[in-house]
BAGU-627150 format. One record per residue (C-alpha): residue in one letter; x, y, z. Coordinates in steps of 0.05 Angstrom, whole numbers. Layout:
N
+----+--------+--------+--------+
! aa !      X !      Y !      Z !
+----+--------+--------+--------+
!  A !      X !      Y !      Z !
...
+----+--------+--------+--------+
//
This chain:
374
+----+--------+--------+--------+
! aa !      X !      Y !      Z !
+----+--------+--------+--------+
!  M !   -283 !   -349 !   -297 !
!  R !   -223 !   -327 !   -339 !
!  I !   -173 !   -290 !   -294 !
!  G !   -117 !   -248 !   -323 !
!  V !    -50 !   -229 !   -294 !
!  P !    -11 !   -175 !   -331 !
!  T !     61 !   -156 !   -318 !
!  E !     67 !    -97 !   -270 !
!  I !     93 !    -36 !   -306 !
!  K !    101 !     15 !   -250 !
!  S !    173 !     35 !   -240 !
!  S !    214 !    -18 !   -202 !
!  E !    153 !    -59 !   -187 !
!  F !    174 !   -132 !   -185 !
!  R !    113 !   -163 !   -151 !
!  V !     59 !   -202 !   -189 !
!  G !    -16 !   -206 !   -179 !
!  L !    -19 !   -281 !   -172 !
!  V !     39 !   -326 !   -152 !
!  P !     41 !   -396 !   -182 !
!  G !     13 !   -427 !   -119 !
!  S !    -49 !   -383 !   -125 !
!  V !    -57 !   -401 !   -198 !
!  R !    -56 !   -475 !   -179 !
!  E !   -112 !   -464 !   -128 !
!  L !   -155 !   -427 !   -179 !
!  T !   -145 !   -475 !   -237 !
!  A !   -159 !   -534 !   -190 !
!  K !   -229 !   -503 !   -180 !
!  G !   -240 !   -501 !   -255 !
!  H !   -222 !   -428 !   -268 !
!  E !   -178 !   -408 !   -327 !
!  V !   -118 !   -365 !   -312 !
!  I !    -80 !   -327 !   -366 !
!  V !    -13 !   -297 !   -349 !
!  Q !     28 !   -248 !   -389 !
!  S !     95 !   -277 !   -409 !
!  G !    148 !   -255 !   -359 !
!  A !     98 !   -230 !   -307 !
!  G !    131 !   -272 !   -253 !
!  A !    203 !   -255 !   -270 !
!  G !    210 !   -208 !   -211 !
!  I !    197 !   -265 !   -163 !
!  F !    238 !   -314 !   -204 !
!  A !    176 !   -352 !   -228 !
!  D !    185 !   -366 !   -302 !
!  D !    131 !   -381 !   -352 !
!  A !    143 !   -456 !   -346 !
!  T !    128 !   -452 !   -272 !
!  Y !     61 !   -418 !   -286 !
!  V !     45 !   -469 !   -340 !
!  K !     58 !   -525 !   -290 !
!  A !     10 !   -490 !   -242 !
!  G !    -44 !   -492 !   -296 !
!  A !    -38 !   -423 !   -328 !
!  R !    -40 !   -405 !   -401 !
!  I !     15 !   -358 !   -422 !
!  V !     -2 !   -300 !   -469 !
!  P !     49 !   -256 !   -504 !
!  D !     30 !   -186 !   -481 !
!  A !    -14 !   -144 !   -435 !
!  A !    -63 !   -129 !   -491 !
!  S !    -81 !   -203 !   -493 !
!  V !    -94 !   -204 !   -418 !
!  F !   -137 !   -141 !   -420 !
!  R !   -175 !   -165 !   -481 !
!  D !   -191 !   -235 !   -457 !
!  A !   -197 !   -233 !   -381 !
!  E !   -261 !   -224 !   -342 !
!  L !   -225 !   -212 !   -276 !
!  I !   -157 !   -177 !   -276 !
!  V !   -114 !   -186 !   -214 !
!  K !    -56 !   -137 !   -205 !
!  V !    -14 !   -108 !   -150 !
!  K !     -7 !    -33 !   -164 !
!  E !    -56 !     17 !   -190 !
!  P !    -67 !     13 !   -265 !
!  Q !    -25 !     61 !   -305 !
!  A !    -56 !    103 !   -361 !
!  S !    -39 !     51 !   -415 !
!  E !    -74 !     -2 !   -373 !
!  Y !   -139 !     31 !   -353 !
!  A !   -148 !     52 !   -425 !
!  Q !   -154 !    -23 !   -442 !
!  L !   -207 !    -38 !   -390 !
!  N !   -281 !    -45 !   -409 !
!  A !   -349 !    -49 !   -378 !
!  G !   -350 !   -125 !   -375 !
!  Q !   -289 !   -131 !   -331 !
!  I !   -271 !   -132 !   -257 !
!  L !   -205 !   -102 !   -235 !
!  F !   -178 !   -124 !   -167 !
!  T !   -115 !    -88 !   -143 !
!  Y !    -89 !    -31 !   -100 !
!  L !   -120 !     33 !   -127 !
!  H !   -105 !     90 !    -78 !
!  L !   -153 !    136 !   -115 !
!  A !   -158 !    191 !    -63 !
!  P !    -96 !    230 !    -88 !
!  D !   -104 !    207 !   -161 !
!  P !   -164 !    239 !   -197 !
!  E !   -134 !    222 !   -265 !
!  Q !   -135 !    148 !   -251 !
!  A !   -205 !    154 !   -221 !
!  R !   -231 !    187 !   -284 !
!  G !   -197 !    134 !   -327 !
!  L !   -230 !     78 !   -289 !
!  M !   -297 !    113 !   -291 !
!  A !   -291 !    122 !   -366 !
!  S !   -275 !     48 !   -376 !
!  G !   -341 !     26 !   -344 !
!  C !   -305 !    -30 !   -307 !
!  A !   -317 !    -51 !   -235 !
!  A !   -254 !    -32 !   -196 !
!  I !   -243 !    -63 !   -128 !
!  A !   -188 !    -34 !    -84 !
!  Y !   -149 !    -79 !    -38 !
!  E !   -139 !    -22 !     10 !
!  T !   -213 !    -12 !     26 !
!  V !   -234 !    -85 !     34 !
!  T !   -252 !    -94 !    107 !
!  D !   -257 !   -151 !    158 !
!  A !   -304 !   -167 !    215 !
!  N !   -258 !   -131 !    264 !
!  G !   -258 !    -66 !    225 !
!  G !   -188 !    -79 !    198 !
!  L !   -161 !    -75 !    127 !
!  P !   -138 !   -147 !    114 !
!  L !   -110 !   -135 !     44 !
!  L !    -72 !    -73 !     65 !
!  A !    -43 !   -106 !    127 !
!  P !      9 !   -152 !     95 !
!  M !     40 !    -97 !     53 !
!  S !     36 !    -50 !    112 !
!  E !     76 !   -101 !    152 !
!  V !    129 !   -103 !     98 !
!  A !    131 !    -28 !     88 !
!  G !    135 !    -14 !    162 !
!  R !    196 !    -58 !    169 !
!  L !    228 !    -31 !    105 !
!  S !    217 !     40 !    129 !
!  I !    269 !     30 !    184 !
!  E !    319 !     -2 !    135 !
!  A !    309 !     58 !     89 !
!  A !    317 !    107 !    147 !
!  A !    382 !     74 !    168 !
!  I !    411 !     84 !     99 !
!  A !    384 !    155 !     91 !
!  L !    415 !    175 !    158 !
!  R !    485 !    159 !    133 !
!  R !    527 !    220 !    117 !
!  P !    543 !    200 !     45 !
!  T !    468 !    203 !     29 !
!  G !    461 !    271 !     61 !
!  G !    437 !    247 !    129 !
!  R !    460 !    265 !    199 !
!  G !    511 !    209 !    202 !
!  V !    476 !    176 !    261 !
!  L !    473 !    101 !    274 !
!  L !    402 !     81 !    292 !
!  G !    422 !     39 !    352 !
!  G !    481 !     80 !    374 !
!  V !    539 !     46 !    410 !
!  P !    559 !     42 !    483 !
!  G !    572 !    113 !    507 !
!  V !    537 !    146 !    447 !
!  R !    462 !    161 !    444 !
!  A !    419 !    121 !    397 !
!  A !    378 !    156 !    343 !
!  K !    310 !    184 !    362 !
!  V !    256 !    153 !    318 !
!  V !    186 !    182 !    319 !
!  V !    130 !    141 !    289 !
!  L !     67 !    179 !    270 !
!  G !     10 !    128 !    273 !
!  G !      4 !     65 !    314 !
!  G !    -30 !     20 !    262 !
!  V !      2 !    -38 !    225 !
!  V !     56 !      4 !    191 !
!  G !     74 !     42 !    253 !
!  T !     75 !    -20 !    297 !
!  H !    123 !    -57 !    251 !
!  A !    167 !      4 !    242 !
!  A !    171 !     13 !    317 !
!  R !    187 !    -60 !    327 !
!  M !    245 !    -57 !    277 !
!  A !    272 !      8 !    306 !
!  A !    267 !    -16 !    378 !
!  G !    300 !    -81 !    358 !
!  L !    360 !    -42 !    331 !
!  G !    365 !     -4 !    397 !
!  A !    336 !     63 !    374 !
!  D !    300 !    111 !    421 !
!  V !    228 !    102 !    396 !
!  S !    165 !    142 !    406 !
!  I !     96 !    124 !    376 !
!  I !     43 !    178 !    369 !
!  D !    -30 !    159 !    357 !
!  K !    -99 !    190 !    367 !
!  S !   -130 !    127 !    398 !
!  L !   -118 !    118 !    473 !
!  P !   -141 !     45 !    470 !
!  R !    -89 !     32 !    415 !
!  L !    -35 !     68 !    455 !
!  R !    -51 !     23 !    515 !
!  Q !    -43 !    -38 !    470 !
!  L !     23 !    -13 !    444 !
!  D !     48 !      3 !    513 !
!  E !     35 !    -69 !    534 !
!  L !     64 !    -96 !    469 !
!  F !    130 !    -59 !    474 !
!  E !    138 !    -65 !    550 !
!  G !    176 !      0 !    555 !
!  R !    219 !     -9 !    492 !
!  A !    178 !     46 !    459 !
!  K !    144 !    107 !    489 !
!  T !     72 !    122 !    471 !
!  L !     42 !    192 !    464 !
!  A !    -28 !    218 !    449 !
!  S !    -30 !    257 !    385 !
!  T !    -37 !    332 !    393 !
!  M !     -7 !    390 !    355 !
!  D !     41 !    401 !    413 !
!  S !     63 !    328 !    419 !
!  V !     74 !    319 !    344 !
!  E !    114 !    384 !    338 !
!  S !    156 !    371 !    400 !
!  E !    174 !    300 !    380 !
!  V !    186 !    316 !    306 !
!  L !    233 !    374 !    322 !
!  G !    276 !    329 !    366 !
!  A !    276 !    269 !    319 !
!  D !    331 !    239 !    277 !
!  V !    279 !    198 !    239 !
!  V !    204 !    209 !    230 !
!  I !    162 !    153 !    200 !
!  G !     96 !    177 !    169 !
!  A !     48 !    120 !    181 !
!  A !    -20 !    154 !    191 !
!  L !    -78 !    127 !    150 !
!  I !   -151 !    145 !    139 !
!  P !   -181 !     87 !     99 !
!  G !   -197 !    110 !     28 !
!  A !   -180 !    183 !     43 !
!  S !   -118 !    226 !     33 !
!  A !    -68 !    220 !     90 !
!  P !    -68 !    277 !    141 !
!  K !    -11 !    326 !    135 !
!  L !     23 !    321 !    202 !
!  V !     90 !    354 !    188 !
!  T !     88 !    423 !    155 !
!  R !    143 !    456 !    115 !
!  A !    148 !    508 !    169 !
!  M !    169 !    454 !    218 !
!  L !    228 !    432 !    176 !
!  K !    270 !    493 !    191 !
!  D !    270 !    476 !    265 !
!  M !    287 !    402 !    256 !
!  K !    357 !    374 !    262 !
!  R !    397 !    383 !    198 !
!  G !    401 !    317 !    161 !
!  A !    342 !    287 !    196 !
!  V !    301 !    237 !    155 !
!  L !    227 !    235 !    138 !
!  V !    202 !    167 !    112 !
!  D !    132 !    176 !     84 !
!  V !     99 !    107 !     82 !
!  A !     32 !    141 !     69 !
!  I !     55 !    171 !      3 !
!  D !      6 !    125 !    -36 !
!  Q !    -50 !    164 !     -2 !
!  G !    -18 !    232 !    -13 !
!  G !     33 !    231 !     43 !
!  C !     37 !    252 !    116 !
!  F !     86 !    309 !    104 !
!  E !     70 !    374 !     68 !
!  T !    135 !    370 !     30 !
!  S !    128 !    297 !      6 !
!  R !    124 !    277 !    -66 !
!  P !    127 !    206 !    -94 !
!  T !    195 !    178 !   -110 !
!  T !    220 !    112 !   -140 !
!  H !    269 !     59 !   -120 !
!  E !    318 !     87 !   -171 !
!  E !    316 !    156 !   -140 !
!  P !    285 !    146 !    -71 !
!  M !    308 !    208 !    -35 !
!  F !    307 !    283 !    -41 !
!  E !    323 !    341 !      6 !
!  V !    280 !    400 !     27 !
!  D !    307 !    453 !     75 !
!  G !    363 !    406 !     98 !
!  I !    315 !    348 !    114 !
!  I !    321 !    282 !     76 !
!  H !    255 !    255 !     48 !
!  Y !    245 !    182 !     29 !
!  C !    178 !    175 !     -7 !
!  V !    179 !    112 !    -49 !
!  A !    107 !     96 !    -69 !
!  N !    116 !     21 !    -75 !
!  M !    165 !      3 !    -20 !
!  P !    146 !    -72 !    -16 !
!  G !    163 !    -79 !    -90 !
!  A !    236 !    -80 !    -69 !
!  V !    227 !   -148 !    -35 !
!  P !    178 !   -181 !    -84 !
!  V !    190 !   -253 !    -65 !
!  T !    167 !   -239 !      6 !
!  S !    114 !   -187 !     -9 !
!  A !     80 !   -222 !    -68 !
!  Q !     71 !   -285 !    -27 !
!  A !     47 !   -246 !     34 !
!  L !     -2 !   -207 !     -9 !
!  N !    -29 !   -271 !    -42 !
!  N !    -39 !   -303 !     25 !
!  A !    -89 !   -248 !     40 !
!  T !   -120 !   -236 !    -29 !
!  L !   -131 !   -307 !    -54 !
!  P !   -195 !   -321 !    -14 !
!  F !   -226 !   -258 !    -44 !
!  V !   -201 !   -274 !   -114 !
!  M !   -233 !   -342 !   -107 !
!  K !   -300 !   -311 !    -86 !
!  L !   -299 !   -264 !   -146 !
!  A !   -279 !   -321 !   -192 !
!  D !   -336 !   -364 !   -166 !
!  R !   -392 !   -312 !   -165 !
!  G !   -369 !   -248 !   -200 !
!  L !   -397 !   -184 !   -170 !
!  A !   -453 !   -225 !   -140 !
!  A !   -401 !   -244 !    -88 !
!  F !   -417 !   -177 !    -56 !
!  D !   -485 !   -203 !    -35 !
!  R !   -452 !   -253 !     12 !
!  D !   -391 !   -213 !     33 !
!  P !   -402 !   -141 !     54 !
!  H !   -327 !   -136 !     70 !
!  L !   -310 !   -150 !     -3 !
!  A !   -365 !   -101 !    -23 !
!  A !   -329 !    -47 !     17 !
!  G !   -272 !    -53 !    -32 !
!  L !   -314 !    -31 !    -92 !
!  N !   -289 !     38 !   -110 !
!  V !   -314 !     47 !   -182 !
!  R !   -371 !     15 !   -221 !
!  D !   -411 !     35 !   -283 !
!  G !   -375 !    101 !   -288 !
!  R !   -388 !    123 !   -217 !
!  I !   -350 !    125 !   -152 !
!  M !   -379 !     75 !   -103 !
!  H !   -339 !     90 !    -39 !
!  S !   -362 !    153 !     -2 !
!  T !   -294 !    169 !     30 !
!  V !   -259 !    162 !    -37 !
!  A !   -311 !    206 !    -70 !
!  A !   -304 !    260 !    -16 !
!  S !   -228 !    260 !    -21 !
!  L !   -232 !    267 !    -96 !
!  G !   -286 !    320 !    -93 !
!  F !   -330 !    273 !   -135 !
!  D !   -389 !    270 !    -86 !
!  N !   -436 !    287 !   -143 !
!  L !   -413 !    224 !   -179 !
!  L !   -424 !    178 !   -120 !
!  G !   -464 !    116 !   -140 !
!  T !   -511 !     74 !    -99 !
!  R !   -495 !      2 !    -82 !
!  G !   -541 !    -52 !   -108 !
!  F !   -510 !   -120 !   -120 !
!  S !   -566 !   -171 !   -123 !
!  S !   -569 !   -171 !   -199 !
!  A !   -495 !   -164 !   -210 !
!  A !   -456 !   -220 !   -243 !
!  A !   -392 !   -224 !   -282 !
+----+--------+--------+--------+
//
């Protein structure tokens, strides 16, 4: 199969769909990989490195979208990208369609088969292609919070870990999944006063054992969320419903009773955000203030550390890319977990949770893969 890797064009996105090591694995199996010139610049992988790995370099994105059968990206396609897709192609990338009806319509109009990293599953009910970036984003969220808390950026002027004789910052993590766990680990490691709120009692028990008293665990109720948020210096929004819009856990009405200069870091912003007042921001302008509360809502946080995050992502995605390269959409017959990633095909939404979030239930397609091939 001919696999294409375009340069990412989302603001401050430095990752790349396939790192040179992944290209080498694919070309060794007889697949052709075409890479847009400069696609690896953000991870310091030049065109010569990709050529050495077996890729063919093409001058522009148009060449990739014209010639590739399978297109591997990192971030959701922008309007200029999904306009170039066609019915004979497979797109494999993060999509986050639930809060993005415009992108959904664009992919439907293209006729392509669009597979979302974030809804591919595993045998344990996890999200293996979301996990590595969730690990990175969870850790980065605490770094971002530490900067946002500083007085010159509008924050409270509180040091996360405090010092002897002065209280540490109170960090509240909403959601005990991968993002929340890694955020709590970083915050606790810096000496912050950490609380994790989650709906699942079995997960809270796991977290209680994992942190051995270094982080408190609380069952999620309206009372517990409100009480913890109002006393927090930092709130990390890490709640996720796979394929759906994130639940709004902090309302605007709650902001007026929070500490002035407190920080909200919304790691769920790709799925619409956990906070009512969130809106996507960029690495160039990552923060804004609402009612005296600092919001950090960068929609591609792992893009800031692309050398780490591109490799971590490829470690997880390469086996699935290989299956698609070997068998096309017929790979779904043998791998229902990959099939769970199919969000759009033949102009219809194929994932029921995505369709419901978009209000496109009437455009929900039925799955049937036995005759599919790329």
